[in-house]
C-alpha atoms as one frame of an Amber mdcrd trajectory, in Angstrom:
protein
 -65.931  -7.622  61.514 -65.576  -7.526  57.775 -62.109  -7.806  56.207 -60.661
  -4.682  54.251 -60.854  -5.410  51.053 -57.979  -5.208  48.467 -58.524  -4.854
  44.243 -56.866  -5.962  41.553 -58.009  -5.266  38.556 -57.664  -7.203  35.277
 -56.245  -4.939  32.723 -52.902  -6.825  31.992 -55.168 -10.206  31.363 -57.138
  -8.260  28.253 -53.529  -7.337  27.126 -51.374 -10.394  27.075 -52.217 -13.936
  26.507 -48.956 -14.546  28.713 -46.084 -12.990  29.826 -44.317 -11.253  32.659
 -46.227  -8.926  34.017 -49.758 -11.322  33.708 -47.389 -13.939  35.545 -46.519
 -11.924  38.741 -50.069 -10.822  38.978 -51.107 -14.657  38.687 -49.038 -15.476
  41.423 -50.325 -13.036  43.445 -54.028 -13.911  42.814 -53.164 -17.494  43.240
 -51.778 -17.161  46.680 -54.322 -14.648  47.945 -56.252 -16.603  50.435 -52.861
 -16.970  52.304 -53.134 -13.043  52.792 -55.005 -13.607  56.097 -55.691 -10.004
  56.815 -57.785  -8.324  54.117 -59.802  -9.912  50.885 -58.321  -9.556  47.894
 -60.858  -9.875  45.053 -60.895  -9.843  41.479 -63.308 -10.206  38.391 -62.519
 -10.591  34.653 -65.308 -11.332  32.052 -63.577 -12.418  29.176 -59.859 -12.772
  28.896 -57.519 -14.964  26.434 -54.649 -15.049  28.979 -53.056 -18.495  29.257
 -52.189 -17.994  33.118 -55.938 -16.873  33.810 -57.562 -19.774  32.259 -55.479
 -22.339  33.988 -56.431 -20.483  37.366 -59.739 -20.598  36.429 -60.360 -16.972
  37.223 -62.039 -15.727  33.867 -65.857 -16.523  33.965 -65.849 -17.035  30.327
 -64.211 -19.829  28.147 -61.958 -18.054  25.698 -63.918 -18.653  22.642 -62.463
 -16.637  20.193 -58.887 -17.788  20.817 -58.097 -20.091  17.708 -60.212 -17.717
  15.784 -58.346 -14.597  13.885 -60.254 -11.939  11.948 -59.252  -8.021  11.193
 -58.311  -6.232  14.594 -59.163  -8.872  16.673 -56.958  -7.499  19.141 -57.644
  -4.023  19.229 -61.773  -5.141  19.054 -61.192  -6.981  22.006 -59.172  -4.974
  24.568 -61.521  -2.074  23.234 -64.947  -3.929  24.187 -64.205  -5.751  26.855
 -61.693  -3.074  28.235 -64.463  -0.880  28.473 -66.525  -2.938  30.127 -63.682
  -4.161  32.954 -63.092  -0.109  33.554 -66.865   0.287  34.030 -67.243  -2.642
  36.738 -63.932  -1.775  38.162 -64.784   1.847  38.945 -68.143   0.866  40.286
 -66.184  -0.671  42.814 -63.874   2.026  43.644 -66.796   3.963  43.754 -68.435
   2.242  46.678 -65.720   3.665  48.797 -65.477  -0.507  49.987 -61.725  -1.341
  48.861 -59.100  -0.039  51.086 -56.038  -0.615  48.571 -56.152  -0.834  44.846
 -53.340  -2.501  43.118 -53.667  -2.104  39.043 -52.167  -4.474  37.151 -50.587
  -2.315  34.819 -49.981   1.065  33.037 -53.558   2.347  33.124 -55.178   5.932
  34.114 -59.107   5.249  33.504 -59.779   4.691  37.351 -58.195   8.211  38.349
 -61.915   9.849  38.387 -63.593   6.805  40.553 -60.523   6.430  42.991 -61.360
   7.865  46.426 -58.416   9.776  48.279 -58.884   7.149  51.103 -58.178   4.148
  48.904 -54.598   3.103  48.975 -53.057   3.210  45.636 -50.086   0.303  44.981
 -48.287   0.992  41.534 -46.084  -1.826  40.245 -43.122  -0.116  37.919 -42.093
  -2.754  35.678 -38.895  -0.885  33.454 -38.514   2.336  32.210 -38.635   1.555
  28.604 -41.426   3.771  27.960 -39.534   6.866  29.329 -36.820   5.813  26.911
 -38.336   5.524  23.774 -40.841   8.834  24.778 -44.108   6.332  24.496 -47.195
   8.191  25.582 -47.450   5.520  28.254 -44.402   7.285  29.718 -47.198  10.342
  31.284 -49.615   7.645  32.277 -47.066   6.067  34.467 -46.037   9.429  35.794
 -49.620  10.105  37.340 -49.992   6.334  38.892 -46.153   7.532  40.431 -47.740
  10.639  42.004 -50.614   9.322  43.437 -49.115   6.024  44.463 -49.209   5.352
  48.120 -46.614   2.471  47.628 -44.324   2.188  44.869 -43.210  -1.674  43.820
 -40.249  -1.787  41.355 -38.885  -5.468  40.087 -35.400  -4.668  40.704 -32.634
  -1.749  42.059 -31.766  -0.705  38.568 -35.573  -0.064  37.942 -35.413   1.905
  41.014 -32.523   3.921  40.335 -33.896   4.608  36.847 -37.358   5.884  37.980
 -35.322   8.517  40.282 -33.258   9.569  37.355 -36.535  10.001  35.584 -39.070
  11.004  38.252 -36.956  12.625  41.223 -39.917  12.920  43.255 -40.005   9.182
  44.061 -37.211   9.549  46.250 -39.738  11.001  48.849 -42.100   8.043  48.095
 -42.766   4.595  49.822 -40.710   1.987  47.440 -40.105  -1.596  47.447 -37.518
  -3.410  45.746 -39.239  -6.919  45.038 -37.409  -9.369  42.712 -38.946 -11.626
  40.243 -38.911 -15.361  39.704 -39.478 -18.278  37.208 -42.086 -20.495  36.640
 -40.841 -23.525  34.556 -42.269 -27.108  35.456 -40.432 -29.546  37.271 -40.508
 -31.711  34.745 -40.057 -30.806  30.851 -41.460 -32.325  27.424 -39.384 -33.142
  24.457 -39.786 -30.857  21.141 -40.926 -32.674  18.261 -38.218 -32.219  15.178
 -35.975 -29.725  17.262 -32.837 -29.286  15.954 -29.393 -30.193  17.961 -26.740
 -28.382  18.163 -27.897 -24.430  18.905 -28.146 -20.955  20.671 -31.309 -20.567
  22.172 -32.747 -16.537  22.497 -36.118 -16.538  24.243 -38.918 -13.826  23.656
 -39.483 -10.744  21.859 -37.156  -9.941  19.420 -38.117  -5.831  18.061 -36.456
  -3.020  19.482 -34.198  -2.744  22.469 -33.973  -6.641  22.371 -31.341  -6.446
  19.974 -31.995  -9.424  18.229 -29.864  -8.494  15.032 -26.334  -8.217  16.802
 -26.991 -11.820  17.909 -28.164 -12.506  14.116 -24.853 -10.937  12.841 -22.629
 -12.648  16.021 -24.383 -15.994  14.476 -23.387 -14.959  11.295 -19.580 -14.989
  12.091 -19.864 -17.698  14.042 -20.920 -20.139  11.509 -17.861 -19.892   9.695
 -15.831 -21.377  12.542 -19.111 -23.661  13.864 -21.113 -24.538  10.744 -22.895
 -27.052  12.447 -24.347 -24.668  14.855 -28.014 -22.951  14.811 -29.757 -20.553
  16.166 -33.278 -21.231  18.073 -35.807 -18.750  19.114 -38.641 -19.239  21.518
 -41.516 -17.063  21.996 -42.487 -13.770  20.429 -44.080 -13.709  17.014 -42.592
 -15.364  13.892 -39.992 -14.328  11.966 -40.599 -11.239  10.283 -40.085 -10.282
   6.542 -37.028  -8.122   7.528 -35.614 -10.555   9.893 -35.542 -13.484   7.083
 -34.110 -10.797   4.592 -31.024 -10.569   6.956 -30.713 -14.056   7.655 -31.120
 -14.744   3.872 -28.299 -12.292   3.772 -26.190 -13.575   6.167 -26.375 -17.114
   4.645 -28.322 -18.601   7.771 -31.488 -19.873   6.011 -31.235 -23.318   7.050
 -29.321 -22.446  10.769 -32.444 -20.303  12.207 -35.406 -21.818  13.737 -38.340
 -20.381  15.521 -40.648 -22.307  17.694 -44.095 -21.740  19.796 -43.398 -23.519
  22.884 -45.282 -24.346  26.350 -43.319 -24.026  29.432 -42.898 -27.772  29.741
 -41.333 -27.667  25.974 -38.797 -24.134  26.711 -37.400 -26.131  29.668 -36.224
 -28.627  27.258 -34.889 -26.013  24.870 -33.097 -24.500  27.997 -31.882 -27.839
  29.015 -30.631 -28.715  25.419 -29.336 -25.374  24.649 -25.169 -25.223  23.716
 -25.847 -21.438  25.270 -28.661 -19.243  26.253 -27.897 -15.227  24.942 -29.872
 -12.540  25.892 -28.370  -9.680  24.055 -30.876  -6.877  25.433 -30.348  -3.267
  25.761 -32.737  -2.522  28.226 -34.758  -4.752  30.740 -36.331  -4.186  34.159
 -35.777  -7.393  35.663 -35.509 -10.504  32.635 -37.201 -13.540  33.897 -35.634
 -15.424  30.996 -32.287 -14.968  33.008 -33.648 -17.223  35.632 -35.365 -19.576
  33.234 -31.946 -20.271  31.858 -29.917 -20.370  35.246 -32.281 -22.640  36.840
 -31.983 -25.191  34.218 -28.011 -25.121  34.318 -28.197 -23.773  30.786 -24.450
 -21.459  29.888 -25.241 -18.123  29.800 -24.417 -14.820  27.866 -26.185 -11.860
  29.012 -25.211  -7.934  27.548 -23.560  -6.197  30.335 -26.102  -3.979  31.631
 -27.070  -2.873  34.893 -30.197  -4.928  35.582 -28.293  -8.530  34.283 -25.658
  -7.911  36.618 -27.683  -7.652  39.775 -29.910 -10.900  38.535 -27.319 -13.354
  37.527 -24.146 -12.017  39.411 -21.317 -14.210  38.899 -23.291 -17.071  36.900
 -22.894 -15.642  33.794 -20.662 -13.990  31.180 -21.213 -10.663  29.936 -20.655
  -8.749  26.539 -20.629  -5.071  25.156 -24.540  -5.356  23.340 -22.909  -2.919
  21.141 -20.159  -5.332  19.734 -20.495  -8.255  17.917 -17.606  -9.247  18.029
 -17.531  -9.194  22.034 -20.844 -11.573  21.864 -18.476 -13.777  19.147 -15.735
 -14.643  21.396 -18.084 -15.165  24.467 -19.821 -17.663  23.035 -16.760 -19.577
  21.051 -15.130 -19.400  24.838 -18.134 -21.152  26.058 -18.380 -23.750  22.728
 -14.692 -24.799  23.132 -13.938 -24.526  27.075 -15.405 -27.204  28.867 -14.110
 -25.997  32.282 -16.177 -22.777  31.764 -19.130 -24.685  30.734 -19.159 -26.648
  34.082 -18.363 -23.967  35.890 -21.029 -21.616  34.671 -23.639 -24.666  34.735
 -23.054 -25.383  38.931 -23.199 -21.261  39.447 -26.556 -20.701  37.217 -28.044
 -23.424  39.329 -26.539 -21.916  42.834 -27.830 -17.939  41.699 -31.410 -19.337
  40.626 -32.353 -20.352  43.589 -31.949 -16.797  45.083 -35.227 -16.021  43.923
 -38.658 -17.461  44.579 -42.085 -16.399  44.111 -42.293 -17.224  47.679 -40.072
 -14.310  48.680 -41.958 -12.003  46.055 -45.429 -12.966  47.801 -43.826 -12.616
  51.192 -43.024  -9.149  50.247 -45.994  -8.070  48.433 -48.091  -9.097  51.155
 -45.873  -6.779  53.520 -46.778  -4.037  51.470 -50.114  -4.658  51.546 -50.207
  -5.043  55.005 -48.016  -1.265  55.609 -51.476   0.116  53.812 -54.170  -1.489
  55.858
């Protein structure tokens, strides 16, 4: 007897070269053979996503990866995206798909999705709702149609129910994320010494300017201290203007790193700071804790949920509070030791094995 089919689309892999959301789905796809009760299917023609290439799940090599031209990203997403949507819709229309799990926020498949096909929808955060972004409408459509909703934290579930009260009557599973740093780190050439570490995108709700201003104040008392930023885009003109105004031009560095190099950056940082106003989960928190890096987080509910007592917390609107927390770690060896110990223990509570087990349990409930 033919097994039921579970279809995962490649939407996120067209949009992202790397990142937390694509990492979730690559973990599911890499473990798909472990789910014996159905065939988890996936198809991608072209993607520059690094995880997808490592897994050998893209049919064409990313020949354009190192070639830049105007509107490259939009052009690729438009052309490859439309082709992918067509292929996915044809599969859905066949009536052979028991469960469809879209990898990102989209509604291209609604007209092709049979009523009998179950929809699993993963909600990562409520950022679009808080900023009145157009994707909020698409997310609402998916939430209304979903037969089962996955959220990445209890805080995300709480916020979802505040914005979309109808979801209180839906089947919802809280499935925490995990981190993927390799076992071995690789040294970074020309890495500065004695630094604070920031990881990820820096715009808008990431609250990077608060860290910059706090670092400017710290520099007076700790003139040898530097700030290292990993991931995201290169420092923008606006950021460089702020850095120049604060006389930090020779103290703020940006690096593009591999995962092994990123682990090295965590391992050698004096403090990891995550000042975000809003997150759905925050994988860098786990990355830092797994490397026993003393961690300071903005005092928002989701970070308390993830890090518990393994980090220090500060008011994200209060630069002086952040300065005092950083000073405490830099000057108190006992606090450093306690944070390092608690961080490693707390990080072991999160694993992709647990994430996959709970995800497969959701699939099983719909078959």
